[in-house]
C-alpha positions as CSV (number, residue, x, y, z in Angstrom):
1,M,0.0,0.0,0.0
2,E,2.8,2.4,0.9
3,K,4.5,1.8,-2.5
4,V,1.2,2.4,-4.4
5,E,0.8,5.7,-2.6
6,S,4.5,6.6,-3.1
7,V,4.3,6.0,-7.0
8,A,1.0,7.9,-7.2
9,A,2.4,10.8,-5.4
10,E,5.5,10.8,-7.6
11,K,3.4,10.8,-10.8
12,G,0.9,13.4,-9.4
13,V,-2.1,10.9,-9.3
14,H,-4.8,11.3,-6.8
15,F,-7.2,8.5,-6.1
16,H,-9.5,7.1,-3.4
17,G,-8.6,3.7,-2.1
18,I,-10.1,1.4,0.5
19,K,-8.3,-1.6,2.2
20,K,-10.3,-4.3,3.9
21,A,-9.1,-4.7,7.5
22,S,-9.9,-7.2,10.2
23,S,-11.6,-5.8,13.3
24,G,-9.3,-6.2,16.3
25,N,-6.2,-6.8,14.3
26,D,-4.1,-3.5,14.0
27,E,-1.7,-5.2,11.6
28,T,-4.3,-5.2,8.9
29,I,-5.1,-1.6,9.2
30,F,-3.6,0.9,6.7
31,D,-4.5,4.6,6.7
32,G,-2.4,6.7,4.3
33,Q,-2.6,9.7,2.1
34,F,-5.0,8.2,-0.5
35,I,-6.0,4.8,1.1
36,R,-8.0,4.2,4.3
37,S,-9.2,0.9,6.0
38,E,-12.6,-0.4,6.5
39,T,-13.4,-3.4,8.7
40,K,-16.8,-4.3,7.2
41,T,-17.0,-5.3,3.4
42,D,-20.6,-3.8,3.0
43,N,-19.3,-0.5,4.2
44,M,-16.7,-0.2,1.5
45,S,-17.9,2.6,-0.8
46,L,-18.2,1.3,-4.4
47,G,-17.3,4.9,-5.5
48,A,-13.6,4.3,-4.7
49,D,-11.0,3.9,-7.4
50,L,-9.0,1.2,-5.7
51,F,-9.9,-1.7,-3.4
52,A,-7.5,-4.1,-1.6
53,G,-8.7,-7.2,0.2
54,T,-8.7,-11.1,0.4
55,A,-10.6,-13.6,-1.6
56,W,-13.5,-13.3,0.9
57,T,-13.8,-9.7,0.3
58,F,-14.2,-9.9,-3.6
59,A,-16.3,-13.0,-3.4
60,S,-18.9,-11.0,-1.4
61,P,-22.2,-10.1,-3.2
62,H,-21.2,-6.5,-2.3
63,F,-18.7,-6.5,-5.1
64,D,-20.8,-8.4,-7.7
65,G,-19.9,-7.0,-11.1
66,Q,-18.5,-3.8,-9.7
67,L,-14.7,-3.9,-10.8
68,D,-13.1,-3.4,-14.1
69,Y,-9.9,-5.2,-13.2
70,L,-9.0,-7.6,-10.4
71,F,-5.2,-8.1,-9.8
72,I,-4.4,-11.3,-7.9
73,D,-1.0,-11.2,-6.3
74,E,0.9,-14.4,-5.4
75,A,-1.5,-16.3,-7.6
76,G,0.7,-19.5,-7.4
77,Q,-0.8,-19.7,-3.8
78,V,-4.4,-19.0,-4.7
79,A,-6.8,-21.9,-5.2
80,T,-8.6,-22.1,-8.5
81,A,-11.9,-22.2,-6.6
82,N,-11.2,-18.9,-4.9
83,V,-10.4,-17.2,-8.2
84,V,-13.8,-18.5,-9.6
85,A,-15.5,-17.0,-6.6
86,M,-13.7,-13.6,-7.0
87,A,-14.4,-13.6,-10.7
88,T,-18.1,-12.6,-10.0
89,A,-16.7,-9.2,-9.0
90,T,-14.9,-8.2,-12.1
91,K,-14.8,-7.9,-16.0
92,N,-11.1,-8.8,-16.2
93,I,-8.6,-10.8,-14.1
94,I,-4.8,-10.4,-14.0
95,L,-2.8,-13.1,-12.3
96,V,0.6,-12.2,-10.9
97,G,2.9,-14.8,-9.4
98,D,5.1,-17.9,-9.7
99,Q,3.6,-21.4,-9.9
100,M,7.0,-22.8,-8.7
101,Q,6.8,-21.4,-5.2
102,L,5.2,-23.1,-2.2
103,G,1.5,-23.4,-2.5
104,Q,-1.2,-22.9,0.1
105,P,-2.0,-25.8,2.3
106,I,-5.3,-27.4,1.2
107,Q,-7.9,-28.8,3.5
108,G,-10.5,-31.3,2.5
109,T,-10.6,-33.7,-0.5
110,H,-10.3,-32.2,-3.9
111,P,-10.6,-34.7,-6.8
112,G,-8.6,-34.3,-10.0
113,E,-7.1,-30.9,-10.5
114,A,-9.6,-29.1,-8.3
115,G,-6.8,-28.7,-5.6
116,L,-4.3,-26.9,-7.8
117,S,-3.5,-23.2,-7.6
118,V,-4.9,-21.2,-10.4
119,L,-1.5,-20.8,-12.1
120,E,-0.8,-24.6,-11.9
121,F,-4.3,-25.2,-13.3
122,L,-3.9,-22.8,-16.2
123,L,-0.3,-23.6,-17.1
124,G,-0.7,-27.3,-17.1
125,D,2.5,-29.0,-18.3
126,H,4.2,-25.7,-19.2
127,S,6.9,-24.5,-16.8
128,T,6.6,-20.9,-17.9
129,I,3.7,-19.0,-19.4
130,P,3.5,-19.1,-23.2
131,A,3.9,-15.7,-24.9
132,E,0.4,-15.9,-26.4
133,R,-1.1,-16.3,-22.9
134,G,0.7,-13.8,-20.8
135,I,3.9,-12.0,-19.9
136,F,6.9,-13.8,-18.5
137,L,9.1,-11.5,-16.4
138,G,12.4,-12.9,-17.4
139,Q,14.9,-11.1,-15.1
140,T,15.9,-11.8,-11.6
141,R,17.7,-9.2,-9.4
142,R,18.5,-11.8,-6.7
143,M,20.6,-14.6,-8.2
144,R,24.1,-14.2,-9.7
145,P,24.4,-15.3,-13.4
146,S,26.1,-18.6,-12.6
147,I,23.3,-19.7,-10.2
148,C,20.6,-18.2,-12.3
149,Q,21.6,-20.2,-15.3
150,F,21.1,-23.5,-13.5
151,I,17.7,-22.4,-12.0
152,S,16.6,-21.2,-15.3
153,D,17.5,-24.4,-17.2
154,A,16.1,-26.6,-14.5
155,F,12.8,-24.9,-13.8
156,Y,12.0,-22.0,-16.2
157,D,12.6,-23.4,-19.8
158,G,15.9,-21.4,-19.9
159,R,14.0,-18.1,-20.1
160,L,15.1,-16.6,-16.8
161,T,18.2,-14.3,-16.8
162,A,20.1,-12.4,-14.2
163,H,19.9,-8.7,-14.2
164,E,23.3,-7.0,-14.7
165,S,23.3,-5.6,-11.1
166,T,23.6,-9.2,-9.8
167,A,27.2,-9.5,-11.1
168,E,28.2,-6.4,-9.2
169,R,27.6,-7.9,-5.8
170,S,30.1,-10.3,-4.4
171,L,31.4,-12.2,-1.4
172,D,34.9,-12.5,-0.1
173,L,34.8,-15.6,2.1
174,Q,37.9,-16.5,4.2
175,G,38.7,-19.6,6.3
176,I,35.5,-21.4,5.2
177,D,35.2,-24.3,2.7
178,L,32.6,-22.6,0.6
179,P,33.0,-20.8,-2.7
180,N,32.3,-17.1,-3.2
181,E,29.5,-18.1,-5.6
182,G,27.8,-21.3,-6.8
183,I,25.7,-24.2,-5.7
184,V,27.5,-26.7,-3.4
185,M,26.5,-30.2,-2.3
186,I,27.6,-31.1,1.3
187,S,27.2,-34.8,2.2
188,A,26.0,-35.7,5.8
189,E,26.5,-39.1,7.3
190,H,23.6,-40.3,9.3
191,E,21.4,-43.3,9.7
192,G,17.7,-44.0,10.6
193,C,16.7,-40.3,10.4
194,S,13.2,-40.7,8.9
195,Q,11.7,-37.6,10.5
196,K,14.7,-35.3,11.4
197,S,18.5,-35.3,11.2
198,V,20.5,-33.8,14.0
199,E,23.7,-34.4,12.0
200,E,22.5,-32.3,9.1
201,G,21.4,-29.5,11.5
202,E,24.9,-29.4,13.1
203,I,26.5,-29.0,9.6
204,I,24.1,-26.2,8.6
205,K,24.6,-24.4,12.0
206,A,28.4,-24.7,11.6
207,K,28.3,-23.1,8.1
208,Y,25.8,-20.5,9.1
209,D,28.2,-19.4,12.1
210,A,31.2,-19.4,9.8
211,L,29.5,-17.1,7.3
212,L,28.5,-14.5,9.8
213,G,31.0,-11.6,9.7
214,Q,32.4,-12.5,6.3
215,E,32.7,-9.7,3.8
216,F,29.9,-8.8,1.3
217,T,30.4,-6.1,-1.3
218,D,27.3,-4.4,-2.6
219,R,26.8,-3.0,-6.2
220,D,27.8,0.5,-5.1
221,G,31.2,-0.8,-4.0
222,T,30.6,-0.6,-0.2
223,T,31.8,-3.5,1.9
224,R,30.2,-4.7,5.1
225,P,30.1,-7.9,7.2
226,I,27.4,-10.6,6.6
227,T,24.6,-10.6,9.2
228,E,21.8,-12.9,10.0
229,D,19.5,-10.8,7.7
230,D,21.7,-11.8,4.7
231,I,21.3,-15.6,5.1
232,L,18.3,-17.7,4.2
233,V,18.1,-21.4,5.1
234,V,16.0,-23.3,2.6
235,R,15.3,-27.1,2.7
236,S,12.9,-29.7,1.4
237,I,9.9,-29.8,3.7
238,N,9.9,-32.4,6.4
239,L,6.4,-33.5,6.9
240,S,6.6,-33.5,10.6
241,D,8.0,-30.0,10.7
242,F,5.5,-28.9,8.3
243,I,2.6,-30.1,10.3
244,N,4.1,-28.4,13.4
245,Q,4.1,-25.1,11.5
246,Q,0.6,-25.6,10.1
247,I,-1.2,-26.6,13.3
248,K,-0.2,-23.5,15.3
249,R,-3.5,-21.7,15.3
250,S,-4.7,-18.5,16.9
251,E,-6.5,-20.4,19.6
252,G,-3.4,-22.2,20.8
253,T,-0.7,-24.7,19.9
254,W,-1.7,-28.1,18.7
255,T,0.0,-31.4,19.5
256,R,0.7,-34.1,17.0
257,L,0.8,-37.9,17.4
258,I,2.9,-39.9,15.0
259,Y,4.8,-43.1,15.3
260,N,7.7,-43.0,13.0
261,G,9.0,-46.5,13.2
262,D,12.3,-45.6,14.9
263,Q,11.0,-46.0,18.5
264,D,10.2,-49.0,20.7
265,M,6.5,-49.6,20.3
266,L,5.8,-50.5,23.9
267,A,7.8,-47.6,25.2
268,Y,6.1,-45.3,22.8
269,A,2.6,-46.6,23.9
270,K,3.4,-45.6,27.5
271,S,4.8,-42.2,26.6
272,E,3.3,-38.9,27.9
273,I,2.0,-37.9,24.4
274,V,0.2,-41.1,23.8
275,Q,-1.4,-41.1,27.3
276,D,-2.4,-37.4,26.6
277,F,-4.1,-38.5,23.4
278,L,-6.0,-41.3,25.0
279,Q,-7.4,-38.9,27.6
280,R,-8.5,-36.4,24.9
281,I,-10.0,-38.5,22.2
282,D,-13.7,-39.3,22.6
283,S,-14.1,-43.0,23.8
284,D,-16.9,-43.6,21.2
285,T,-14.7,-42.3,18.4
286,F,-11.7,-44.3,19.5
287,A,-13.9,-47.4,19.8
288,K,-15.3,-46.9,16.3
289,I,-11.8,-46.6,14.8
290,V,-10.5,-49.8,16.5
291,Y,-13.7,-51.7,15.6
292,R,-13.3,-50.8,11.9
293,I,-9.7,-52.0,11.9
294,A,-10.6,-55.2,13.7
295,Q,-13.4,-55.9,11.2
296,N,-11.0,-56.3,8.4
297,P,-7.4,-55.9,9.5
298,N,-5.9,-56.8,6.1
299,E,-7.7,-53.9,4.3
300,N,-8.4,-51.4,7.0
301,R,-4.9,-51.3,8.7
302,S,-3.7,-49.2,5.8
303,G,-5.0,-45.8,4.7
304,V,-5.4,-44.3,8.2
305,S,-4.5,-40.6,8.4
306,D,-0.8,-39.7,8.8
307,F,-1.3,-37.5,11.8
308,I,-3.6,-37.0,14.7
309,I,-3.4,-33.4,16.1
310,W,-5.2,-31.9,19.0
311,N,-5.4,-28.9,21.3
312,D,-7.5,-28.2,24.4
313,D,-10.7,-27.8,22.3
314,E,-10.5,-30.1,19.3
315,L,-8.9,-33.3,18.0
316,R,-8.6,-34.1,14.2
317,M,-7.0,-36.4,11.7
318,V,-4.6,-35.1,9.1
319,E,-3.7,-36.8,5.7
320,V,-0.6,-35.3,4.1
321,K,-0.2,-35.3,0.2
322,K,2.0,-33.6,-2.3
323,V,0.3,-31.1,-4.6
324,R,-0.4,-33.5,-7.5
325,E,-0.4,-36.8,-5.4
326,Q,-3.6,-38.8,-5.7
327,V,-5.5,-40.1,-2.7
328,R,-5.2,-43.9,-2.6
329,E,-8.5,-45.9,-2.5
330,S,-7.7,-47.1,1.1
331,Q,-7.1,-43.5,2.2
332,L,-10.3,-42.4,0.5
333,N,-12.3,-45.1,2.2
334,W,-10.9,-43.9,5.6
335,L,-11.6,-40.2,4.8
336,S,-15.2,-41.0,3.6
337,W,-15.8,-43.1,6.7
338,M,-14.6,-40.5,9.1
339,I,-16.7,-37.8,7.4
340,D,-19.7,-40.1,7.7
341,E,-18.9,-40.7,11.4
342,N,-18.5,-36.9,12.0
343,I,-14.8,-37.4,12.9
344,P,-12.9,-34.1,12.1
345,V,-10.4,-34.9,9.2
346,E,-8.5,-32.9,6.6
347,I,-6.0,-33.2,3.8
348,V,-3.0,-30.9,3.8
349,R,-1.1,-30.7,0.5
350,V,2.6,-29.6,0.4
351,K,5.1,-28.7,-2.2
352,A,8.8,-29.0,-1.5
353,V,10.9,-25.9,-2.4
């Protein structure tokens, strides 16, 4: 919002904008020179020139057929169904985003391609948007040319290039076995780490600490030490960690129950977390699940949800799938049964980055 107002003021453009804010959440409020906030969708004056809000805002009947253009930012994280709902508000839609980035977690069962983001759905098998269908912004100002070339060839049909300014930034690393630029593979010896790897964490921590204080030269020629703000740690998503992140809700922190195969089963059954689970799960629900498995152990022992999560108010089952991964028949049978029995259950879809 600040950038929009800044550019408008620079170009001498005056307008009236309204941003949808959430009541009681000061972080969502923006009141600037041209833009003000409104907590109720129905109170947003349709005479304004610019509106900002979420999918819920523009799917409201209040905006039905009222907009000329709807810009959807981070469209790689917006579900196709949400775009269909928002489309009722506008004559034209412009999608802005990268379908390669991490998508939104998805709850519920979405058959076929219904669970894809709108960019994934529209692009299909294309890695980048064809020229006849849209505009591909082919320059990055983040990656140096050598790294950009690899990423471009691997993920963007060779169309992504590095802006000239990226070659003017450099590192001068001393006393550390890392190059000044490039992509490096570091092996880590470990065994039986199906859910986490302390060994890998120790290696990352050592490299991280060694990078702090090293020299970085910016494009203007100034040199300064590397700080924590300059380092980004990226890894493939560990499902256990992902669930831990996703189940932290505003009403409190959720707990997860998962047996990963590395533990002694009897000791695990006596553990504090299992005992807590047994105290929280409704006895009728637990009996139904056990009875269903006992009815046909050969078929019903597989397909049960990956996680059980709970907090002080609720307990639910969670099935984890990759974005395009199909739900197996055994899993679908369990999901359908749980829905029929009114047992809270959801599917969370993840994409590794």
